[in-house]
N, C-alpha and C positions, 0 to 999 in steps of 0.2 A: 429148097422148098417145092412142094407140089403145088401146081396151079390148078384151080378149079373155078372156071368162069372168071369173074373179075376179082375174086378173093384169092389170096395166097395163104395156103394152110401149111403150118409147120409139119415136119415129118412126124407121123403118128406112131412110129415103131416103138419109141420109148414109152409113150403113153400105153400102148397095147401091152408091152412087156410088163410094165409096172402093175397094170390092172389084172392081167392074167396071173401074175405072181401073187397079188393080194388075195385072190380067190383060189389059189392052189390049182389053177388050170381047169376049174370046173365052173359051170354056170351058177351064178348067184341065185337063180330061180329054181332050177331043177336038179342041180348036182351032176348033170351030164357033162361030158368033156366040152369045154368052151374053146372057141376059136376066135371070137371077136371081143373087142372091148368097146363098149358103148358109152357115150357121154350122157349122163342123166339130164343135165341141162345142155341142150344141143350146142354144138360148137358154133353154129351159125348165129345163135343168140349171143354167145360170148363175144363173137366178133363184132356184133352190132352194138352191144351195150357196154363193153369194158374198154376203158381208155386210161392211160396211153397205150400204144401198141405193145410195148414191152410187157406191160402188166397183162394184156389180153393173151399174148402168146404163153405167158406163164400159166394163166388160168386154163387154157386149152390143153396143156400138158399135165395138169394136176390130177393125179390118180384118185383123189378124194371124190371127184366128179365122175368116176367111172365104175361100171359094173361089167363083169365077164358074162358073156352070153354065147349060146350056140348060134350058128349062122341063121337058123330059122327064127329063133327068138329075136335076134337083131333085126331081121327083115320085118317081123311082125311089129316090133316097136316103131320102126320107121314108117310102116304102112298105116299105123294107127289101130291095128288089130289088137294090140296089147298095150295097156297103159299101166304105169306103176302107181300104186296108192301110197298115201303117207305111211300107212302101216307097213307096206312092202319096204319102203325106204328106211324106216326106222329099224326094221329087222335085218335087211341085207346090205344097207349102205348108209349107216347113220352119220358117217363123216361128211356126207353131202350137205348136211345142214350147216356145218362149220364152214365148208367151202362157200356156200351161198352167202353166209354172213361176211366172210372175209372179202368177197368180191361184190358186195351189195346186190346180190341176186335173190334175196329172200322173196321178193315180189314174184319171181318166176315160179318158185315152188308154191306159193300161195295161190297163184292163178292157175297152174297146170297140174297140180297134184292134189287129188281129192281123197 
């Protein structure tokens, strides 16, 4: 596992591979070649709110919570320059709503997705 600060993150290679495959290697937003897989509900949030640990690691690896993005789109999401709307998610990643329900994270979508 990769260590980042005080949290231990599982290897994200499988998550990245599954998400890029889900989107056929192109950005969910623009159709340009994708190189990154981004968690719709941030993995830091999953680590904080999902217990026990085994269930949390399962959630972090779940591709239903992922979208394929270009490097710039990924950076823009993390810097706050780009936010996803409910309409965006319904169009490009509808399975994230099922993911949120399965892991009791609907509150996050209600609070952070407009």
